[in-house]
VONU-32228 format. One line per field, with one value per residue (C-alpha): residue number from 0; x, y, z. Coordinates in pm, whole numbers, plus 32768, in hexadecimal, padded with zeros to 4 digits. Each point is the difference from the previous one (the first is absolute). Layout:
k: (NUM;...) .
east: (X;...) .
north: (Y;...) .
up: (Z;...) .
//
This chain:
k: (0;1;2;3;4;5;6;7;8;9;10;11;12;13;14;15;16;17;18;19;20;21;22;23;24;25;26;27;28;29;30;31;32;33;34;35;36;37;38;39;40;41;42;43;44;45;46;47;48;49;50;51;52;53;54;55;56;57;58;59;60;61;62;63;64;65;66;67;68;69;70;71;72;73;74;75;76;77;78;79;80;81;82;83;84;85;86;87;88;89;90;91;92;93;94;95;96;97;98;99;100;101;102;103;104;105;106;107;108;109;110;111;112;113;114;115;116;117;118;119;120;121;122;123;124;125;126;127;128;129;130;131;132;133;134;135;136;137;138;139;140;141;142;143;144;145;146;147;148;149;150;151;152;153;154;155;156;157;158;159;160;161;162;163;164;165;166;167;168;169;170;171;172;173;174;175;176;177;178;179;180;181;182;183;184;185;186;187;188;189;190;191;192;193;194;195;196;197;198;199;200;201;202;203;204;205;206;207;208;209;210;211;212;213;214;215;216;217;218;219;220;221;222;223;224;225;226;227;228;229;230;231;232;233;234;235;236;237;238;239;240;241;242;243;244;245) .
east: (3525;7EE0;7EB5;8051;814F;7F63;7EF0;80F7;80ED;7EEB;7FAD;8170;8041;7EC3;8071;8158;7F5C;7F25;8135;80B3;7EDB;7FE9;8177;8004;7ED5;80D3;8134;80B3;80C2;7F29;813D;801D;7ED0;801F;7ED3;7FEC;7F19;7F5B;7FDA;7FA6;7EFC;801E;804B;8152;7F64;7F8C;814D;80C0;7F14;803F;8177;7FD0;7F1D;811E;7FF5;815E;7FAE;7F14;7F6A;7FA8;7F5A;8046;8167;7FB7;7F28;80FF;8124;7F47;7FCC;8167;807C;7F08;804B;8177;8043;7F82;813F;7FCD;7EBB;800B;7F33;7F84;7F61;7EED;7F31;802B;811F;7FF1;814F;8006;7FEB;812A;80F5;7F25;7FF5;8170;806B;7F15;7F78;80A6;7F4A;7F21;7EF7;7F6C;8105;7F2C;80BC;815B;7FED;7FBF;8117;80FC;7F9B;800C;8158;8081;7F7A;807E;8156;7FFD;7F9A;8101;7EF2;7F90;7E89;7F71;7ED9;7EEE;7F80;7E87;7F37;7E97;7F7F;7E8E;8010;7F51;8041;7FD7;8125;8170;8111;808E;7EEF;8031;7EA9;8061;810C;8056;807F;80DD;8132;7FA2;804C;8168;80A6;7F86;803A;8164;803A;7F7D;80DB;812F;7FBA;810F;7F38;7EC3;7FFD;7EEB;7F84;7EC2;7EA1;7EBC;7E97;7EA3;7EFE;7EA4;7F1C;7F1B;7EE2;80CF;8172;7FFE;7FD0;8155;80B1;8031;80AE;80E6;8052;8047;80EF;80B6;8023;807F;80FE;807B;800E;80CE;80E8;805A;802C;80D8;80AE;80E8;7ED9;7F59;7E8B;7FA8;7F09;7E8F;7F26;7E95;7ECF;7F44;7F0E;7F04;80CF;8153;7FCB;7FD4;812E;80D9;7F8F;8070;8158;7FE5;812D;7F64;7E90;7F77;7EF9;7F5A;7E90;801C;810E;7FB5;7E98;7F67;80C2;7FCC;8001;8079;8086;817A;80AB;8087) .
north: (1432;80FA;7FC1;810D;7F65;7EA6;8074;80B4;7ED7;7F13;80E4;8033;7E8A;7FCC;810B;7F62;7EB2;8099;80A5;7EB1;7F51;810E;7FF5;7E86;8012;80E2;7F24;80FA;7FDE;808C;808D;80EF;80C3;80F5;8068;8173;8037;814E;80BF;8156;80B5;7EF2;804B;7FC7;7EE2;7F4D;803E;7F70;7ED6;7FC1;7FEF;7F1C;7F27;7FC5;8119;8048;8116;811D;80E6;816A;8107;8144;8068;80AF;7EE6;7EFE;80B7;801B;7E88;7FB9;80D1;7F6D;7E99;8024;7ECB;7F28;803C;7ED8;808E;80A7;813B;8036;813F;7F91;813E;8138;80D8;8178;8099;80C8;7EBA;7F67;803C;7F40;7ED5;800C;800C;7F01;7EF7;7EC4;7FED;80D8;7F5B;813B;80CE;80AC;812E;8082;812F;7F1F;7F17;811C;807D;7EA4;7FCB;8146;7FBA;7E98;8082;80F4;7EE6;7F0E;7F07;7F42;7FD5;7EDB;8079;7F7D;80CC;8033;7FEA;805D;7EEB;8054;816A;8078;816E;7FBA;7F0D;8054;7F71;8031;7FD8;7EAA;7F88;8017;7EFD;80A5;8131;7F50;8080;8160;7F96;7FA3;8155;8048;7E9B;8016;813B;7F57;7ED0;80E6;8099;7F78;7FDC;7F5F;7E91;7F9F;7EA3;7FDD;8082;8046;803A;8033;7F7F;8096;7F72;7F00;7F30;7EC0;7FB0;7F78;8161;805A;7EE5;80AF;8121;7F13;7F58;8151;8060;7EB7;8054;815B;7F63;7F21;8129;80D5;7EDF;7FF2;8179;8015;7EAE;808C;803B;7F02;8022;7EBA;8089;8031;80A4;7FBC;7F71;8061;7F55;7FF9;7F5B;7F8D;7E94;8060;80E6;7EE3;7F26;8114;8036;80E4;7FF7;80F5;7FFA;811C;7F77;80D1;7FC5;7E86;8005;8116;8060;8142;8141;8131;80F6;815C;812E;800F;810E;810A) .
up: (8554;8005;7F55;7EFD;7FAC;7FE9;7F13;7F1C;800A;7F91;7ED9;7FB1;7FED;7F34;7F09;7FE2;7FB5;7EF1;7F6B;7FFF;7F58;7EF6;7FC2;7FD9;7F17;7F20;801E;80DF;8141;811D;809B;7ED8;807C;8122;80CE;8057;812A;7FBA;8146;7F74;80D3;810A;816B;809C;80C7;7EC5;7F53;8125;8008;7E8E;8042;812B;7F28;7F0D;7F00;7F7E;7F08;8056;7EFB;8049;7F22;80BB;8051;814C;8083;7F95;80A0;814B;7FFD;7F9A;8124;80F9;7F98;7FD5;80D3;7EDF;7F3D;7F13;7F76;7EAA;7FD1;7E9E;7F7D;7F15;7FD3;7F2F;807C;7FD6;7FA2;8143;80C4;7F4C;811D;80F8;7F18;7FA6;816D;8098;7F14;7F82;7EB2;7F22;7F28;7F69;7F4B;7EF8;7F77;7FB2;80E7;812B;7F95;7FF5;8158;8096;7F69;8094;815B;7FF8;7FA2;8123;80EA;7F74;7F9D;7ECD;7FCD;7F3A;7F31;7F1F;7EDD;800F;7EBF;7FBB;7F20;8012;7F8F;813C;804F;8172;8002;800C;7F28;7EA6;7EF8;7F66;7F93;7E8F;7FB8;7EB4;80BE;80FE;7F4A;8074;8167;7FBE;801B;8161;8072;7F7C;80CE;813A;7FC8;7FF0;8158;80E8;8142;7F7A;7FA0;7F10;8059;7F33;7FC3;80BA;7F9B;808D;7F08;7FEA;8109;7F60;8080;7FFC;8022;7E9E;7F7E;8091;7F4C;7EAE;80B1;80BB;7EB5;7F62;811A;7FC7;7E8F;8059;80EB;7EE4;7F10;80EE;8050;7E8F;7FE8;813A;8027;8109;80F0;80E4;7FBA;80AF;8101;7FB2;810A;7FA9;80AA;813C;80EF;7EE3;7EEE;8083;7F9D;7E93;801F;807D;7EE0;7F11;8097;812F;80E8;80F7;805F;80D5;80EF;810D;8045;7FE1;810E;80F5;7FB7;7F82;801F;80D6;7EE0;8049;7F4E;7FDA;80CB;7F14) .
//
């Protein structure tokens, strides 16, 4: 095992242990929380090392970058590739054809395009609906900071649920970045309330998944009900930021 793999494995196991501790503290089964190793803007070498270190779910932000890695690492057939970043409508076909899961479905136009491309590819795509709970213009997602207006979301969500090739599995959010993890907690709690609200409105849909929490605040997210936590820096180090190819 290379030094890189060993170092990532040590951090991976440490993160799993912290997830387990947080889950038990909240009276939850640690097995109910899935760790997404975020490899966006990481080299192919680092991404391969993360898989060899034990990562079972990899999270990517940019469709082209993710597809290149999926193709280059095709021998790791048991790995799930999750798209966790904003998806432009013109990139929908790449996501529909290559990824196992989408965390960041944030508008009806994208949903319709994904559904069409999934149908052409003979695939179903599990998706999470992304909500903007902090009212930040820089963040994607349906606006949901005002709980008294949640009913306004129902028409579009109903249309997405009716699409035959997308399978809604839950919700996702990115809270405003605060100085401490505790500042994220109210947003995690709000997403949990939104999950419960939508489950009542659409009892035929499985909304059980909650994707929330990053390297900065995943322990608080687990305590508040996260079933996916998206951890990058704490696992594989800082990223090699670059501009997406367009």
